C-alpha positions as CSV (number, residue, x, y, z in Angstrom):
1,M,11.3,14.5,-20.8
2,L,10.7,12.3,-23.5
3,Y,7.2,10.1,-24.2
4,A,6.6,7.1,-26.1
5,E,3.4,5.1,-26.3
6,G,4.1,1.5,-24.6
7,T,4.6,-0.1,-21.2
8,I,8.2,-1.3,-18.5
9,Q,7.2,-4.8,-19.0
10,G,10.3,-8.1,-19.0
11,A,13.9,-8.3,-17.7
12,G,16.3,-6.4,-19.2
13,F,13.2,-4.1,-19.8
14,V,15.6,-1.1,-17.6
15,T,18.5,-2.4,-17.0
16,H,21.6,-2.1,-14.0
17,E,23.4,0.4,-16.5
18,D,20.7,2.0,-16.9
19,R,20.2,2.7,-13.3
20,N,24.1,3.4,-12.9
21,N,23.3,6.4,-16.0
22,G,20.7,8.4,-14.2
23,L,17.5,6.4,-16.3
24,N,14.2,6.3,-14.0
25,P,11.5,5.8,-16.8
26,L,8.0,6.7,-15.3
27,Q,4.2,4.7,-16.2
28,M,1.2,6.5,-16.1
29,G,-1.0,4.5,-17.9
30,N,-0.2,3.8,-21.4
31,I,2.7,6.4,-21.6
32,I,6.7,6.1,-21.0
33,I,8.4,9.2,-19.9
34,V,12.0,9.4,-19.6
35,E,14.5,12.5,-19.1
36,D,15.4,14.2,-22.6
37,S,19.5,13.4,-22.5
38,S,21.2,10.9,-24.4
39,A,21.0,7.3,-22.1
40,G,17.0,8.5,-22.6
41,T,16.9,8.2,-26.2
42,A,19.1,5.4,-26.3
43,W,16.9,3.6,-24.0
44,L,14.1,4.4,-26.1
45,S,15.6,2.9,-29.3
46,R,16.9,0.1,-27.2
47,N,13.3,-1.1,-26.1
48,S,12.0,0.2,-29.8
49,L,9.7,2.7,-28.8
50,T,9.2,5.7,-30.9
51,S,8.8,9.7,-29.0
52,I,5.4,11.7,-28.7
53,T,5.0,14.7,-28.4
54,Q,3.9,15.3,-24.9
55,S,0.5,16.6,-26.7
56,Q,0.4,13.4,-28.5
57,A,1.3,11.9,-25.2
58,Q,-1.2,13.2,-23.1
59,T,-4.5,12.8,-25.8
60,S,-4.0,9.7,-25.5
61,Y,-3.1,8.7,-22.0
62,N,-6.3,10.0,-21.2
63,A,-8.0,7.9,-23.7
64,F,-6.4,5.2,-22.3
65,M,-7.7,6.3,-18.5
66,D,-11.5,7.8,-20.1
67,N,-11.4,3.6,-21.1
68,I,-10.6,2.4,-17.8
69,I,-12.4,5.1,-15.3
70,D,-15.7,4.6,-18.2
71,N,-15.4,0.3,-17.2
72,W,-14.6,0.4,-13.9
73,N,-16.7,-1.9,-11.7
74,D,-16.9,-0.9,-8.6
75,S,-18.8,-4.4,-7.2
76,D,-15.8,-6.3,-8.7
77,M,-12.6,-3.9,-7.9
78,Q,-13.1,-3.5,-3.9
79,P,-11.0,-2.5,-2.2
80,V,-9.1,-1.1,-5.3
81,I,-9.9,2.7,-5.4
82,K,-11.1,4.6,-9.3
83,P,-8.1,5.5,-11.2
84,T,-8.4,8.6,-12.0
85,K,-6.7,10.8,-14.7
86,G,-3.7,13.3,-14.4
87,T,-1.3,15.5,-15.8
88,L,1.9,14.4,-17.5
89,P,5.3,15.9,-17.0
C-alpha cells in the first residue's frame, strides 16, 4: 500500500481511467491509501501527493482522529455516531 496525507475532492481527482486501471483510493481521516502499483504512484504524483510510510500515516491519522474525538460534542452531532480510531491497512 501507498499512503499520503490529503483529501480526495473535486472533479477529476479520481478519473474513469484511474478506475479502469484498478485504482480505488481509500480515504481514512486525513490519509489516502492506494495500492502500491505504477497506477498508484502515477496518481499520487498527478495529484501532488507525496508518499509517506505506514508508520508516519498511522501517527498522522491517530493525531487527526484524536482531535476530532477530543472536540466531539454529542449534543451538536445527534444522531451521528461518535467516531473512533482504527488501524490503517
